C-alpha positions as CSV (number, residue, x, y, z in Angstrom):
1,M,-9.8,0.7,-23.0
2,S,-10.7,4.4,-22.5
3,H,-11.4,5.9,-19.1
4,R,-13.4,9.4,-18.8
5,P,-11.5,12.0,-18.0
6,F,-10.5,12.7,-14.4
7,P,-13.0,15.5,-13.1
8,G,-12.0,18.4,-11.4
9,R,-8.4,17.2,-11.1
10,R,-6.9,20.9,-11.3
11,S,-9.6,21.9,-8.4
12,V,-8.6,18.7,-6.4
13,L,-5.0,19.9,-6.6
14,R,-5.8,23.5,-5.3
15,G,-8.2,22.0,-2.6
16,S,-6.2,19.7,-1.0
17,L,-3.4,22.3,-0.3
18,A,-5.7,25.2,0.3
19,A,-9.0,25.4,-0.1
20,S,-11.3,28.3,-0.7
21,A,-12.4,30.3,2.6
22,A,-15.6,30.8,0.5
23,L,-17.0,27.6,0.8
24,T,-20.3,27.3,2.6
25,L,-20.2,25.8,6.2
26,P,-22.4,23.0,6.9
27,T,-25.4,24.2,8.8
28,A,-25.0,21.7,11.9
29,L,-21.5,23.8,12.5
30,G,-22.5,27.2,12.6
31,A,-24.8,29.5,10.2
32,A,-21.5,31.4,9.1
33,P,-18.0,30.7,8.5
34,A,-15.6,31.8,11.1
35,F,-12.3,31.5,9.3
36,A,-11.5,35.1,11.0
37,L,-11.3,33.4,14.5
38,S,-7.8,32.4,15.9
39,G,-6.7,28.9,17.0
40,R,-9.0,27.0,14.3
41,P,-7.8,23.4,13.9
42,K,-5.9,22.9,10.6
43,A,-5.6,19.8,8.3
44,G,-2.1,20.2,6.9
45,W,-1.5,16.3,6.5
46,G,-4.0,16.4,3.7
47,V,-6.9,13.8,3.3
48,Q,-7.0,10.3,2.0
49,A,-9.5,7.8,0.7
50,G,-8.9,4.1,1.3
51,D,-10.5,0.6,0.7
52,V,-13.6,1.8,-1.9
53,T,-16.4,-0.5,-3.1
54,T,-19.0,0.1,-5.3
55,D,-21.0,2.2,-2.7
56,S,-18.6,2.9,0.6
57,G,-15.0,4.1,1.1
58,L,-13.1,5.4,4.1
59,V,-11.9,9.2,4.4
60,W,-8.9,9.8,6.5
61,V,-7.6,13.4,8.2
62,R,-5.2,14.6,10.7
63,S,-5.7,17.7,12.8
64,D,-3.0,19.9,14.6
65,R,-5.3,20.0,17.5
66,P,-8.3,18.5,19.0
67,A,-10.9,18.6,16.5
68,R,-14.3,17.3,15.2
69,M,-14.2,15.7,11.7
70,V,-16.7,16.5,9.3
71,V,-17.0,15.0,5.8
72,E,-19.2,16.5,3.3
73,T,-19.8,14.4,-0.4
74,S,-21.1,15.8,-3.7
75,A,-21.2,14.7,-7.2
76,T,-20.1,17.7,-8.3
77,E,-17.1,20.0,-7.5
78,S,-19.6,23.0,-6.5
79,F,-20.8,21.2,-3.4
80,R,-24.3,21.9,-3.9
81,N,-26.7,19.9,-1.4
82,P,-24.1,18.0,0.0
83,R,-24.4,15.3,1.9
84,R,-22.9,15.4,5.5
85,W,-21.2,12.6,7.7
86,H,-20.2,13.2,11.1
87,G,-16.9,11.8,11.8
88,P,-15.0,11.2,15.4
89,L,-13.4,13.5,17.5
90,L,-9.7,14.0,16.9
91,G,-7.3,13.8,20.2
92,E,-4.3,13.0,21.6
93,G,-5.2,9.1,21.8
94,S,-5.1,9.1,18.1
95,D,-2.6,11.5,17.3
96,F,-5.4,14.0,16.2
97,T,-6.0,11.3,13.3
98,G,-9.4,10.2,12.5
99,T,-11.5,7.9,9.7
100,T,-14.9,8.6,8.5
101,R,-16.7,5.9,7.0
102,L,-18.9,6.7,4.0
103,H,-21.5,4.4,3.0
104,G,-24.5,4.6,0.5
105,L,-22.5,5.8,-2.2
106,P,-23.2,5.6,-6.0
107,S,-21.4,3.1,-8.2
108,G,-19.2,3.9,-10.8
109,E,-19.2,7.7,-10.1
110,Q,-16.8,10.7,-8.8
111,I,-17.2,11.3,-5.4
112,H,-15.9,14.7,-4.7
113,Y,-15.6,15.4,-0.5
114,R,-14.1,17.8,1.6
115,V,-13.4,17.4,5.1
116,L,-13.8,20.3,7.9
117,L,-12.2,20.4,11.4
118,A,-14.4,21.9,14.1
119,D,-13.3,23.2,17.4
120,P,-15.2,20.8,19.6
121,D,-16.0,23.5,22.2
122,D,-17.2,25.7,19.3
123,P,-18.5,24.6,16.1
124,R,-18.2,28.2,14.4
125,R,-14.1,27.8,14.8
126,T,-13.3,25.8,11.8
127,G,-10.2,25.3,9.8
128,E,-10.3,25.6,6.2
129,P,-11.7,23.0,4.2
130,V,-9.3,20.3,2.4
131,I,-10.7,18.8,-0.5
132,G,-10.5,15.2,-2.4
133,T,-12.1,13.1,-4.6
134,F,-12.3,9.2,-5.8
135,R,-14.0,6.8,-8.0
136,T,-16.1,4.4,-6.6
137,A,-16.1,0.9,-8.1
138,P,-18.4,0.2,-11.1
139,A,-21.4,-2.1,-10.4
140,K,-21.3,-2.8,-14.1
141,R,-18.3,-4.5,-16.0
142,R,-18.4,-2.7,-19.2
143,K,-16.8,0.3,-17.2
144,G,-13.5,-1.6,-16.9
145,V,-10.9,-0.8,-13.8
146,K,-7.5,0.6,-13.8
147,F,-5.2,0.7,-10.7
148,V,-1.5,1.2,-9.9
149,W,0.8,-0.6,-7.2
150,S,4.3,-0.3,-5.8
151,G,6.1,-0.5,-2.4
152,D,9.0,0.7,-0.6
153,L,8.8,4.2,0.6
154,A,11.9,6.2,2.2
155,G,14.0,2.9,2.6
156,Q,18.0,3.0,2.8
157,G,18.2,6.6,4.3
158,W,16.9,8.2,0.6
159,G,13.9,10.4,2.0
160,I,12.3,13.4,0.4
161,N,14.8,15.3,-1.6
162,E,12.6,18.4,-2.9
163,S,15.3,18.9,-5.4
164,I,14.4,15.9,-7.5
165,G,10.7,16.7,-7.1
166,G,10.6,14.9,-3.5
167,Y,8.5,11.5,-4.2
168,R,8.0,12.5,-8.0
169,I,6.6,8.9,-8.3
170,F,3.5,9.7,-7.2
171,D,3.0,12.6,-9.6
172,A,3.6,9.7,-12.3
173,M,1.1,7.6,-11.1
174,A,-1.7,10.2,-10.9
175,K,-1.1,10.8,-14.4
176,V,-2.3,7.0,-15.2
177,D,-5.9,8.3,-13.7
178,P,-6.1,5.0,-11.6
179,D,-9.0,3.9,-9.8
180,F,-7.0,3.1,-7.0
181,F,-3.4,2.5,-5.7
182,L,-2.5,-0.6,-4.0
183,C,0.7,-0.2,-1.8
184,S,2.3,-3.6,-1.4
185,G,4.3,-3.0,2.2
186,D,7.2,-1.3,3.4
187,N,5.2,2.2,3.5
188,I,7.7,3.5,6.1
189,Y,11.3,2.3,7.0
190,A,10.8,2.2,10.7
191,D,14.4,0.7,11.1
192,G,16.2,3.3,8.8
193,V,17.6,6.8,9.7
194,I,17.3,9.7,7.1
195,S,20.2,12.1,7.7
196,A,20.3,15.7,5.9
197,T,22.6,14.4,3.2
198,Q,24.2,11.1,1.7
199,A,26.5,10.8,-0.9
200,L,26.3,9.9,-4.3
201,P,28.6,8.0,-6.5
202,D,29.6,11.0,-8.4
203,G,30.6,12.9,-5.0
204,S,27.4,15.1,-5.1
205,L,24.9,14.8,-2.0
206,Y,21.7,13.5,-2.1
207,R,19.7,16.1,0.5
208,N,16.7,14.7,2.9
209,V,14.3,16.6,4.6
210,T,14.7,15.6,7.8
211,T,12.6,15.2,11.0
212,E,13.5,14.6,15.0
213,E,11.4,11.1,14.6
214,K,13.6,9.6,11.8
215,S,17.1,10.6,13.4
216,H,17.0,7.3,14.8
217,V,15.1,4.0,14.7
218,A,11.7,3.6,15.9
219,V,11.1,2.1,19.1
220,T,7.9,4.3,21.0
221,L,4.6,4.5,19.7
222,N,5.5,8.4,19.0
223,D,8.7,7.2,17.2
224,F,6.4,5.1,14.9
225,R,3.7,7.9,14.4
226,G,6.6,10.2,13.7
227,N,8.0,7.7,10.6
228,F,4.4,7.8,9.1
229,R,4.1,11.6,9.4
230,Y,7.4,12.0,7.7
231,N,6.1,10.8,4.4
232,L,3.1,13.1,4.5
233,L,5.5,15.9,4.4
234,D,5.9,15.5,0.6
235,S,3.7,17.6,-1.4
236,A,3.3,15.0,-4.1
237,L,2.1,12.6,-2.3
238,R,-0.4,14.7,-0.6
239,R,-1.3,15.4,-4.0
240,F,-1.9,11.8,-5.0
241,N,-3.7,10.8,-1.8
242,A,-6.3,13.5,-2.1
243,Q,-7.1,12.3,-5.9
244,V,-6.5,8.5,-5.9
245,P,-7.8,6.1,-3.1
246,S,-5.5,3.3,-1.6
247,I,-5.7,-0.4,-0.7
248,I,-2.5,-0.6,2.1
249,Q,-0.9,-3.7,3.4
250,W,2.5,-4.0,5.6
251,D,5.7,-5.6,5.7
252,D,8.4,-5.9,7.5
253,H,10.1,-2.2,7.5
254,E,6.9,-0.9,9.5
255,V,8.8,-2.8,12.2
256,R,12.1,-3.8,11.5
257,N,14.1,-5.4,8.4
258,N,13.0,-9.1,8.2
259,W,11.1,-9.3,11.5
260,Y,9.0,-12.4,12.4
261,P,7.0,-12.9,15.4
262,G,8.7,-13.8,18.8
263,E,12.2,-12.3,17.6
264,V,14.2,-10.8,20.5
265,I,17.1,-8.6,18.9
266,G,19.4,-5.7,20.4
267,T,22.6,-5.3,22.1
268,G,22.2,-1.6,23.3
269,T,22.9,0.0,19.8
270,P,20.6,0.8,18.1
271,Y,18.2,-1.2,19.9
272,P,17.9,-2.0,23.7
273,A,19.1,-5.1,24.4
274,G,16.4,-7.7,24.6
275,T,14.1,-5.9,22.5
276,K,11.0,-8.1,21.8
277,L,9.8,-7.3,18.4
278,D,6.2,-8.6,19.2
279,D,6.1,-5.4,21.4
280,M,7.6,-3.0,18.8
281,A,5.0,-4.4,16.4
282,L,2.3,-3.7,18.5
283,R,3.4,0.0,18.5
284,S,3.8,-0.1,14.6
285,R,0.1,-1.8,14.2
286,H,-1.4,1.3,16.6
287,A,0.4,4.0,14.5
288,F,-0.7,2.1,11.2
289,S,-4.1,1.8,12.1
290,E,-4.1,5.6,12.8
291,Y,-2.5,6.9,9.7
292,F,-4.2,4.5,7.0
293,P,-8.0,4.2,6.2
294,I,-8.3,0.6,6.1
295,G,-11.9,-1.4,6.6
296,T,-10.5,-3.7,9.0
297,I,-8.5,-1.6,11.5
298,S,-9.8,1.6,11.2
299,G,-10.1,2.7,15.0
300,R,-9.1,-0.7,15.9
301,P,-5.2,-1.5,16.4
302,D,-6.1,-5.0,16.8
303,G,-8.0,-5.3,13.9
304,R,-7.0,-7.8,10.8
305,I,-4.7,-6.4,8.1
306,Y,-5.5,-9.0,5.8
307,R,-8.9,-8.6,3.9
308,V,-10.6,-8.9,0.5
309,V,-11.5,-5.3,-1.2
310,N,-14.6,-6.0,-3.7
311,H,-14.2,-3.6,-6.6
312,G,-16.8,-4.9,-8.7
313,P,-17.7,-7.8,-11.2
314,L,-14.2,-7.4,-12.8
315,L,-12.2,-7.6,-9.4
316,D,-11.3,-8.7,-6.1
317,V,-8.2,-7.8,-4.5
318,F,-7.1,-10.2,-1.8
319,V,-4.7,-8.5,0.6
320,L,-2.2,-10.7,2.5
321,D,-0.4,-10.3,5.4
322,M,2.6,-12.3,5.1
323,R,4.3,-11.1,8.3
324,T,2.3,-11.0,11.4
325,Y,1.4,-15.1,11.6
326,R,4.6,-16.4,9.8
327,N,7.1,-18.6,11.7
328,A,10.7,-17.7,12.2
329,N,13.1,-17.2,9.4
330,S,14.9,-20.3,9.2
331,P,16.9,-22.4,6.4
332,D,13.2,-23.1,5.7
333,N,13.6,-27.1,4.6
334,Q,11.5,-28.5,6.9
335,T,9.1,-31.3,5.2
336,V,6.4,-30.2,7.4
337,D,5.2,-26.4,7.8
338,P,1.5,-25.9,8.7
339,Q,2.2,-22.2,10.1
340,G,4.4,-21.1,7.1
341,I,4.3,-17.3,5.8
342,L,0.3,-16.8,6.2
343,G,-0.5,-18.9,9.3
344,A,-3.3,-21.8,9.0
345,E,-6.2,-19.4,9.5
346,Q,-5.1,-17.0,6.7
347,L,-4.5,-19.8,4.4
348,E,-8.1,-21.1,5.0
349,W,-9.6,-17.6,4.8
350,L,-7.8,-16.7,1.5
351,K,-8.9,-20.2,0.3
352,R,-12.7,-19.9,1.0
353,E,-12.8,-16.3,-0.2
354,L,-11.3,-17.3,-3.4
355,S,-13.7,-20.1,-3.6
356,R,-16.6,-17.3,-2.8
357,S,-15.4,-14.9,-5.3
358,R,-17.2,-14.1,-8.4
359,A,-14.9,-11.4,-10.0
360,V,-13.2,-12.1,-13.3
361,W,-10.0,-11.2,-11.9
362,K,-8.8,-12.2,-8.6
363,V,-5.6,-10.3,-7.6
364,I,-3.3,-11.7,-4.8
365,A,-1.6,-8.8,-3.3
366,A,1.3,-10.5,-1.7
367,D,3.8,-8.5,0.0
368,M,6.7,-10.8,-0.6
369,P,7.4,-12.7,-3.8
370,I,6.8,-16.5,-4.4
371,G,9.8,-17.6,-6.4
372,L,12.6,-15.0,-5.9
373,V,15.1,-16.0,-3.2
374,V,15.1,-13.5,-0.1
375,P,17.8,-14.6,2.2
376,D,18.0,-13.5,5.7
377,P,21.3,-14.5,7.0
378,V,22.0,-14.8,11.2
379,E,25.4,-15.8,12.3
380,G,26.5,-17.7,9.2
381,K,23.1,-19.2,9.2
382,A,21.8,-19.7,5.3
383,N,18.2,-18.4,6.6
384,F,15.2,-17.2,4.7
385,E,13.1,-14.1,4.7
386,A,10.4,-15.0,2.0
387,V,8.9,-18.4,0.6
388,A,11.5,-19.7,-1.7
389,Q,15.1,-21.0,-0.4
390,G,16.6,-22.1,-3.5
391,D,16.5,-25.8,-3.5
392,A,14.6,-26.3,-7.1
393,G,13.5,-29.5,-5.8
394,A,10.1,-30.6,-4.0
395,P,8.1,-27.6,-1.8
396,L,10.1,-27.1,1.6
397,G,9.4,-25.1,4.5
398,R,7.0,-22.4,3.7
399,E,6.8,-23.5,0.0
400,L,4.5,-26.2,1.3
401,Q,1.8,-23.8,2.0
402,I,1.8,-22.0,-1.3
403,A,1.8,-25.8,-2.8
404,E,-1.3,-26.3,-1.0
405,L,-2.7,-22.8,-2.3
406,L,-1.8,-23.4,-6.0
407,R,-3.6,-27.1,-5.4
408,Y,-6.4,-25.8,-4.2
409,I,-7.0,-23.4,-7.3
410,K,-6.6,-25.8,-9.7
411,H,-9.0,-28.6,-8.3
412,R,-11.4,-25.9,-7.4
413,R,-11.2,-24.4,-10.9
414,I,-10.4,-21.1,-9.7
415,T,-9.8,-18.8,-12.6
416,G,-8.3,-15.1,-12.9
417,T,-5.7,-15.1,-10.1
418,V,-2.8,-13.0,-10.7
419,W,0.2,-12.4,-8.1
420,L,1.4,-8.7,-7.7
421,T,4.1,-8.0,-4.7
422,A,6.8,-5.5,-4.3
423,D,9.7,-5.8,-1.7
424,V,12.8,-6.8,-3.9
425,H,13.4,-3.4,-4.9
426,H,13.4,-3.8,-8.6
427,T,10.7,-4.6,-11.4
428,S,10.0,-7.8,-13.0
429,A,7.7,-10.5,-14.6
430,Q,7.8,-14.2,-13.7
431,H,5.7,-16.7,-15.4
432,Y,5.2,-20.4,-13.3
433,D,4.3,-23.3,-15.1
434,P,4.4,-27.0,-14.1
435,S,5.9,-28.0,-17.1
436,R,9.2,-26.5,-15.8
437,A,8.5,-27.2,-12.1
438,A,9.4,-29.7,-9.4
439,F,6.1,-29.5,-8.1
440,K,3.4,-30.0,-10.8
441,D,0.0,-29.9,-9.2
442,F,-1.4,-26.5,-10.3
443,E,-2.2,-24.3,-13.2
444,P,0.4,-21.6,-14.9
445,F,0.1,-18.5,-13.4
446,W,1.8,-14.8,-13.1
447,E,4.0,-12.7,-10.7
448,F,4.7,-9.3,-11.5
449,V,7.1,-7.2,-9.1
450,S,7.4,-3.7,-9.0
451,G,8.9,-0.9,-6.5
452,P,10.7,0.5,-4.9
453,L,8.5,3.9,-4.7
454,N,11.6,6.0,-3.1
455,A,14.2,3.7,-1.8
456,G,17.3,1.9,-2.7
457,A,17.3,-0.1,-5.8
458,F,18.8,-3.4,-5.9
459,Q,20.0,-6.3,-8.3
460,A,17.6,-9.0,-9.0
461,N,17.0,-11.6,-6.6
462,A,17.8,-15.6,-7.9
463,L,15.1,-18.0,-8.6
464,D,14.1,-21.0,-6.9
465,G,12.9,-23.5,-9.8
466,T,10.2,-25.4,-7.2
467,F,7.4,-24.0,-8.9
468,G,9.0,-23.6,-12.2
469,P,9.2,-19.8,-12.8
470,D,10.6,-18.2,-16.0
471,R,11.6,-14.4,-16.0
472,V,10.3,-12.8,-19.0
473,F,11.4,-9.5,-17.9
474,V,13.6,-7.6,-15.6
475,K,15.1,-4.4,-14.9
476,A,17.3,-3.9,-12.0
477,P,20.8,-2.2,-11.2
478,S,23.7,-4.0,-11.3
479,V,25.0,-2.6,-8.1
480,A,23.2,-2.5,-4.7
481,N,21.5,0.4,-3.2
482,V,21.1,3.2,-6.2
483,S,19.4,6.2,-4.9
484,P,16.3,7.5,-6.3
485,A,18.2,10.3,-8.1
486,D,19.9,7.7,-10.2
487,G,16.6,6.0,-11.2
488,Y,15.3,2.3,-11.0
489,Q,12.2,3.4,-9.4
490,F,9.2,1.7,-10.5
491,F,5.3,1.2,-10.4
492,G,3.0,-1.2,-12.1
493,E,-0.1,-0.4,-13.9
494,V,-2.9,-3.0,-14.2
495,D,-6.0,-2.0,-16.8
496,I,-9.0,-4.3,-16.8
497,D,-10.9,-3.7,-20.1
498,G,-14.7,-3.8,-19.3
499,D,-15.7,-5.4,-22.9
500,S,-13.3,-8.2,-23.7
501,G,-12.3,-9.1,-19.8
502,E,-8.7,-8.6,-20.8
503,L,-6.3,-7.7,-18.0
504,T,-3.0,-5.8,-19.2
505,V,0.1,-5.5,-16.8
506,R,2.1,-2.5,-17.6
507,L,5.7,-2.2,-15.8
508,R,6.3,1.6,-15.7
509,E,9.6,3.6,-14.4
510,Y,9.5,6.5,-11.9
511,D,8.4,9.1,-14.9
512,G,5.7,6.6,-16.3
513,T,7.7,5.0,-19.2
514,V,6.5,1.5,-20.0
515,L,9.1,-0.8,-20.0
516,F,7.0,-4.3,-20.5
517,T,3.5,-5.1,-21.1
518,Q,1.6,-8.5,-20.8
519,T,-2.2,-9.0,-21.9
520,L,-3.7,-12.1,-19.7
521,Q,-6.8,-13.6,-21.2
522,P,-10.0,-14.0,-18.7
523,G,-11.7,-17.0,-17.7
524,R,-8.7,-19.6,-17.4
525,V,-7.8,-21.7,-14.1
526,G,-4.9,-20.2,-12.7
527,Q,-3.7,-17.7,-15.4
């Protein structure tokens, strides 16, 4: 499927870094620009758009001081006759971040936007406009849809290394010209320290950009905020954010490795003794809600992360939260498990929304894989972190909830489901089939794994045979924690053709090289 050229990409790149001072100031902010005035607000962290639909989207910015957020949108880069949106007052309470909701947008069109920050006491004092763009979802299927996905950013102490181009994978993803980016969790590693250098196997050094907040594990709200700010120091990520809207979910490293509700940790180092991870999760969630434009939680730290993002007649994206409502990590071999990894309420929501969906394709964005065994050993116990526990027999533990969902998809004849995930720091494609499975009451489906974006790469995880997975493709290192300088960083691409309805998945390396391709046909139960 061909996409029309990305309009104004060069202008967006220039504008996202330092927009021209000659841009016309909104009438509501004053009759003439006041760029010469000192102390005007600055938006050095760039802009982001998120949760874009056929007629709406969210725009995010961060100021360096109190400011009023104003967004202008236009069909062209000239910004003639722009539409104006008055956003929130940005202050200390939100770490000077803010999100403005845009609505009533034309479908399937390129939207150019610019964000101005005005002194709340003197609207003439404004910062330089910061420019971004995004495409709204098409209202008609013939336009097709393309997006990319991955996860795991700044993990295992591998941070922004400017000598290798920083987070260079974002430049490769931008070249694909996607409609949006799905981040499958681990947007930060709040539990990971980033030092100035790390030793590489050849004796050379990996050199990181460092900040005070990344010199220790995150515990306070300001620590978590600093983790999200750290990633925005990278110019490739800021360029990408200005060009490609996002759909964001979270996972464990937004708080701590393998965390679950009710967990208490700490012996004094590096966490205080008796640290309640529920308290830390609330702080992380607060910062998460400030630093990403997400429709269900923008401005509401208590909002829901799981949601469905409708992207026109071809695609619905079901964004799961497999972290907040799960039970404790355990040997995961119980024969009754109503809470599972999703919680009862989220499971019922997912079943209901899948039934309601009329989209040709229903992407289930899972922050953890289904059939890959992810252990979480504690004090000699064989606990497990994801769904599978390595027992190839009938469903046990969290598998019971997945079995219920797969059975529901089959008996309700829900077509076009595809599972996308990250988490395990390699890339692979698994096909699940009841003919190979211990549990047989489901229709075949695919699960595709990608990542990391910029983190340590690890060996491929073992498979659990309960749902009959066949690993059709995998690329992973033979040793643990390979640095981003040595490759093994991955993203995936999904391209849905508007004419045929076919969905093509391409698994790509950090430079865009295609490693594996799989094309799926529409209209089949499961897939």
